[in-house]
C-alpha positions as CSV (number, residue, x, y, z in Angstrom):
1,M,-20.5,-24.6,78.9
2,G,-18.5,-21.3,78.8
3,Q,-16.5,-22.5,75.8
4,G,-19.7,-23.2,73.8
5,I,-21.0,-19.7,74.5
6,N,-17.6,-18.3,73.4
7,K,-17.6,-20.3,70.2
8,R,-21.1,-19.0,69.4
9,K,-20.0,-15.4,70.1
10,D,-16.9,-15.9,67.9
11,I,-19.1,-17.3,65.0
12,K,-21.6,-14.5,65.5
13,M,-18.9,-11.9,65.5
14,S,-17.2,-13.5,62.5
15,E,-20.5,-13.4,60.6
16,E,-21.0,-9.8,61.6
17,N,-17.5,-8.8,60.4
18,K,-18.1,-10.6,57.1
19,T,-21.4,-8.8,56.6
20,E,-19.8,-5.5,57.4
21,Q,-17.0,-6.2,54.9
22,E,-19.5,-7.1,52.2
23,A,-21.5,-3.9,52.9
24,T,-18.3,-1.8,52.8
25,A,-17.2,-3.4,49.5
26,A,-20.6,-2.8,48.0
27,S,-20.6,0.9,49.0
28,Q,-17.0,1.6,47.8
29,E,-16.6,3.7,44.7
30,V,-13.4,1.9,43.6
31,V,-12.8,-1.8,44.3
32,E,-9.4,-3.1,43.5
33,I,-9.2,-6.4,41.6
34,E,-6.0,-8.4,41.4
35,W,-4.5,-9.3,38.0
36,E,-5.1,-13.0,38.5
37,E,-8.8,-12.3,38.8
38,V,-9.0,-10.3,35.5
39,N,-6.3,-12.0,33.5
40,E,-8.8,-14.2,31.6
41,L,-11.1,-11.3,30.9
42,V,-8.3,-9.3,29.4
43,S,-7.3,-12.2,27.2
44,V,-10.9,-12.6,25.9
45,R,-11.2,-8.9,25.3
46,A,-8.0,-8.9,23.3
47,A,-9.2,-11.9,21.3
48,L,-12.5,-10.2,20.6
49,S,-10.8,-7.0,19.4
50,Q,-8.5,-9.0,17.1
51,T,-11.5,-11.0,15.7
52,E,-13.4,-7.8,15.1
53,N,-10.4,-6.3,13.2
54,E,-10.1,-9.4,11.1
55,L,-13.8,-9.3,10.3
56,A,-13.5,-5.6,9.3
57,R,-10.6,-6.3,7.0
58,F,-12.4,-9.3,5.5
59,L,-15.6,-7.3,4.8
60,L,-13.6,-4.4,3.3
61,Q,-11.9,-6.9,0.9
62,V,-15.3,-8.4,0.0
63,E,-16.7,-5.0,-0.7
64,K,-13.7,-4.0,-2.9
65,R,-14.0,-7.3,-4.8
66,K,-17.8,-6.9,-5.2
67,S,-17.2,-3.4,-6.5
68,L,-14.7,-4.7,-9.1
69,L,-17.0,-7.5,-10.2
70,L,-20.0,-5.1,-10.5
71,A,-17.9,-2.8,-12.7
72,K,-16.9,-5.7,-14.8
73,V,-20.5,-6.9,-15.2
74,D,-21.5,-3.4,-16.3
75,Q,-18.6,-3.3,-18.8
76,L,-19.4,-6.7,-20.3
77,E,-23.1,-6.0,-20.5
78,S,-22.5,-2.7,-22.2
79,G,-20.1,-4.4,-24.7
80,L,-22.7,-7.1,-25.3
81,Y,-25.4,-4.6,-26.2
82,Q,-23.0,-2.6,-28.3
83,M,-21.9,-5.7,-30.3
84,G,-25.6,-6.7,-30.7
85,S,-26.4,-3.2,-32.0
86,E,-23.5,-3.3,-34.5
87,L,-24.6,-6.8,-35.7
88,R,-28.2,-5.5,-36.2
89,T,-26.8,-2.6,-38.2
90,Q,-24.7,-4.9,-40.4
91,K,-27.8,-7.0,-41.1
92,E,-29.6,-3.8,-42.1
93,L,-32.6,-4.4,-40.0
94,D,-35.3,-1.7,-39.8
95,P,-34.5,0.5,-36.8
96,A,-38.2,1.2,-36.4
97,Q,-38.9,-2.5,-35.6
98,T,-38.1,-4.3,-32.4
99,Y,-35.9,-7.4,-32.6
100,E,-34.8,-9.9,-30.0
101,L,-31.4,-11.5,-30.6
102,K,-31.4,-15.2,-29.9
103,L,-27.8,-16.4,-29.4
104,P,-26.8,-20.0,-30.0
105,T,-26.3,-22.2,-27.0
106,Q,-23.7,-24.5,-28.6
107,P,-20.6,-23.6,-30.7
108,G,-21.4,-24.0,-34.5
109,E,-25.2,-23.2,-34.1
110,K,-26.8,-20.2,-35.7
111,G,-28.2,-17.2,-33.9
112,Y,-31.3,-15.3,-34.9
113,F,-32.9,-11.9,-34.8
114,I,-36.6,-12.4,-34.2
115,R,-39.0,-9.5,-34.9
116,K,-41.2,-8.7,-32.0
117,E,-44.9,-7.7,-32.4
118,Q,-45.7,-4.3,-31.2
């Protein structure tokens, strides 16, 4: 019977020690962590950083390409209106009137200036 009481005391003391250790760890300002415990976290953080950098480079390239394409659209649109204006002048259309230029949809078809009602 004495051994049973000693085992219970040992278990009780072991539980008390464990509780004290947990309380001590929770109240410590700095808790050391072994490399093996954080190795995977460090790897994931590095992968996240690399992915964010790749995304930033990709988005920068997209914005540069977008800017170039928008500039090209502006240039082509300006050229289109300039050429249409020159064609209107060649056809000696009244500048006081409003005309819409209908371009052909197929090669070989004719285009038209259509006067718009005001």
